[in-house]
N, C-alpha and C positions, 0 to 999 in steps of 0.2 A: 576574499580570495579563496578559491577552492583548494582542496588538498593536492589535486593534480597540478594545478598551477604553482602551488608552493614547492612541490618536488621539482618541477621544471626549472623554476628560478634558482632553487638550491643547486641543481646540477650546473646551471650557467655560472653561478658564483664559484663553484668548485673548479670548473674548467678555467675560469679567469685566474683564480689563485694559483693553480698548478702552472699555467702559462707564465704567470709573473715569476714563479719560483725558477722555472727553466731559464727565463730571460735573466734573472738575477744570477744564476749559475754561470751563464756566459759572460756577464759583466764582471763578476768576481774573478773569473778566469783571466780576463783582460787586465784587471787592476793588479793582480798578483804576478802574473807571468809576463804581461805586456803584449800578449797576442792570444788569439783563439786557439785552443787545443782541440783538435777534432775528437780525440777520445773523450774528453770531458763533456763537450757538447753532445756527442752521441749518447754517452751514459745518462746525461740529464734528460734527453728526449725519450730514451727508453724507460727511465724511471717515471717520468711524467705520464707517458702513455699507460704504464702499468697502474699508476695511481688513479687514472680516470676510468679504467675498466672495472666495473663492480666485481666481476668474478675473479679478478686477479688481486684484489686488495688483501685477500688472506688466502694463503700465506705468501704468494708470489711477490707482491709489491713490497712488503716490509723486508723480505730477504734481499731483493735487488737493490733497494735504496740503502740498506745497511752495508752491503758489500761495496757499493759504489762510493758511499761516503767514507767508509774505512780506507778506501784506496786513494780517492782524490781529495778528500778532506773538505776544506772550507767552501768551495763553490757549490757543493751539493748538500750543505747543511740545511737550507730551507726545505728541500724535498724530504730530508730525514724528519724534519719537524712535522710535515704533513702526514708522513707515515706513522709517526708516534701518536699524533692526534687521532688518527683513525683507530689505532689499537686501543687507545684510552677510551674512546667513545664506545667501542664494542666490549668494554669491560675486560680488556686484556692488558691491564696495567703492568703485570709482571713481565709479559712478553715485551711491552714497550720499553720498560726499564732495561731488560736484557739486550734488546736491539741497540739502545742508546749506549750502554756500557760496552757492547761488542764493537760498535762503530768507533767510539771515542778511544777505546783501548787499542784497537788494531791500528787506528790512524796515528796513535802516539809512536808506534814502532815503524811507521813508513818512512819517516825522515824526508818527506817531500816538501817542495816549496809552498804547496797549498795545504800543508798540514794544519789541522785545527789548533795545534799548540805552538805554531810559529808566529811570533809577534803578537800573540793574543794572551790576554790574561785568562786564568782558569775560570774566573767568574763569568766573563763574557762568552766563553766557549760553552759553559754548562747552562747559561741562561735560556737560550732558545729551546733546547730539548725539554728542560724542566717546565717552561711555560706551556709548551705544546702538550705535555702530558697532563698538567694541571687543568688547562682549558678543556682538553678532551674529557677528563673525568667529570668536570662540572657540567659540560654540555650533555654528556651521556646520561648523567643522573637527572638532568632537567628533562630530557626526552622521555626517559622511563617514568618520571613522575607525571608528565603530561599524559602519557599513554595509560598509566594507572588511573588517573582522574577521568579520562575518557571512558575507560572500561567501567569505572564506578557509575558514571553518568548513564551509560548504557544499561547497566544492571538496575539502576533506579528507575529508568524508563520502562524496562520490562516488568519490574515489580509493580510500578504504577498501573501498567496495562492489566496485569493479573488482578490487582485489587479492583480496578474498574470492572473487569469481567465478572469477578466474584460478586461485586455489588449489583451488577446488571442481572446476574442469575438470581440473586436474592430478591430483587425487585420483581422479576418475572414470576417467581414463585408466589410472592405476596399478591400480585395482580391476579394470578390464577386462583388463589384461595378466595380473594374477594369476589371474583366473577362467579365462582362456584356458589358462594354464600348468597349472592344477590340473585343470580339467574336460574341456577339449577333447580332450586326449590320451587320457584314460581312456574317454570316450564313443566316441572313434574306435576304440579297441581292442575295446570291447564290440560295436560295429556290425560290425567286421571279423570277429571270431571267430564271432559269431552268424550272419553271412552265410556263412562257410565251413561251419558246421554245417548250415545250411538246404540247402546243395547236396547233402547226404547224407541228406536227409529220408526217402528211400525205405528206408533201413536203420534208421530210428528209429521208435519207437512214434508213433502219430498224435497223442496229446496232447502229447508232447514236441516233435514237429515244429511243432505249432500254437503252442506257447509260444515256441519259438525264433523263429518268424516274427513273433510279436507283440513279442518282445524286440528284434529287428532294426529293425522299424518304429518302435518307441518311441525307440530310441537315435538313429536318423536324424532323427526329428522333434525330439528334444532337442538335437541338434547345430544344426539350423536355428534353433530358439528361442534357443540360446546365441549364435549369430551375430548375431541381431537385438538381443538384450540388450546384447552387447558393442558393437554399432554405436551404440546409444542412449547407452551410457555414454561412449563416445569422442566422440560428437557429440550434444550435447543438442538441437540443432535438427533432427536427422535424423528422418525420418518412417518409422516401422517399418511393414513390409508383411507381416510374418509373421502367420499366423492365430493363433498362440499369444498375440500381443500385442493382437489385436483380434478376439476370438472372438465368434461369433454363436450363436444357439440350437442350430443343427445341431451345433455342436461340443460343446455340453453333452450332446446325445444321443450323439454319437460317444464322448464321455468315458464315458458310461454303458455303451455297447457295449464299449469297451475293458475296463472293469472287469468286465463279465459274462464277456468272453473270458478274463480272468485268474482267473475262478472266483468272483467276487462275485455275490450275488443283489441286483439293483437294481430298484426300482420307481420309475419316474420319472413324475410327473404335472405337467403345465403348464397354466396358465389364462391366457387373454389372448393377445395377439399380441406377438412380440418387438419389433416396430416401435413399440409403445406406450412402451417404456422407452428411455431414452438409452443411447448406446453405452457410456458409462462404467459404467452400471448392469449391462449385460450382461457387461462385462468382470469386474466385481466378482462377479457370480453365478457365472461360470465358475471364478474362483479359489476361491470359497467351496466350491462343489461338489467341486472338485479336492482341496482340503485336507481336506474332510470324508470323502471316499472314501479318501484316503490314511490318515487317522487310523483309520478303520474297519478297514482292512486290518491296521494295526499292532496295534490294541488290542482288536479284536473280530473276529478272523479267522473267516470262515465264517458270520457273522451277517448276516441280510438288512438291507438299507439302503433306507429310504424317502426319496425326494427329491420335494419339492413346490415348484413355482415359480409365482408369480403376478406377471405383468408390470404389473398395475394398469391405469390410475391409480386412486387418487392416489399409490400407493407401489408400489415393487417389493419383493416378498417372496420369501424362500427359507427353507426349513426342511428339515433333514436329520436324521433320527433312525435309530438302530440299537440293538438290544438288546445286552446284554453277550455277549461271546464269549470265545474263547481268545486271549490276547495272544501276539504273535509275539516271539521272542527274537533273530531274525536281522536286525532293522532298527534303525537308529540315526537319531534325529530331532534337528533343531536346537533344538527347543523354542520357536521364534519364529514358527511358522506362524500361530497364532491372534492373536499380537500384531500381525503385519503386516496380517492381515485386518481387525482392529478399527481400526487406523489408517486403512486404505483406506476402510472404511465410514463412519467418523467424518468423514473429509475430505469425503465426499459428503453429509453432513448426516444420516446415519442412525445406527443403533445395532445392535450385534451382541451376542447372548447365546449362551453356551456353558456347558453344565453338565448334571447329571443330570436326567432327566425322569421319574423314578419307575420302580419295578419293575426297577431295574438298567439302564434304557435311558439312552442319551446323546443329547442334542439340541443341534444347532447351528442357530440361526435369526438372520436379519437382516432389517431393514426399512429401505429407503432411499426417502425421499419424493421425488417428482418435483419438478423445479425450480419448476413452477407452484404446487405445494402449498407449497413453502418460501416463495415470494414472497407468497402469500396469507396464510399463518398465521404467518410469521416463523420464523427459525431456532430450533432447540431449544436450551434453556439447557444 
């Protein structure tokens, strides 16, 4: 049961209790006087209404119930017990005792037929107010204890989240250090040696010199990308500035140009304007095309690759297809490229498909709906 339902049922129970007390006041009036007294019934209804309105419970309802009980006595004693209970729950035990003493003391001087002290023993007259105060003190203490425990649990939850965040940041820093140790040194060596070789390009065949220049450029860009990635891993709030982390459509074209320079046959077709797609979509497109071209070089060397991009709306589409070719044996892959791409596309609300396309061809396609389309049609199941 939710907290809202609990409060609602508690309000229903309180209303039933107050209604029962009002009915008891009327029945007690009949049992003592022999008939209904309009003033007594009216006073009971007014006091009951005051006890049911939250804004009147302090200080209006205790004052009304105390005065009414002091004047009419026994019929209104149950309503006085409700008022004393409320005061005790709210940690106003002294006020509750004062109201009880005032009501009982003033009623002692009224000399009415419904007096609390007429035909009643002192113990039975004092029992109901005392029980109401004690029960209110117990329930109030229990509520405050539950609230304190709930606050402690919330503090522990927040503390646990902070510890997890600290552990996550520590792990990110460790990963960044390991990536630097493993990759930065080797990329620097590649850039250094390829740079030395390019200085002697006049003694090398033209295709070899061209490939060496491409290798040097790629290794330098990889070092720049690695610096940005390491910076993000070390500082989650850092704003990356590298083009590799925020690519635009021109970089997809440059990616195709680099692949062509490496010997791949690329046919790139784009529809729509890049500005029509969110930046996160363009970043995903770049990574998808990059992974598809890499896989084509590994598993279908020399085969032509067709890349189609549609920036939408209502969705950003990308499709990369290539026929079967000759697999290369000098490359080693992690095996997690498509897994990471699928997670990225799923996070953006889209879906990615990869698999055979018939006639020995391979197809990699993704569809990422624009945020407006997601809001209008709802997220995909």
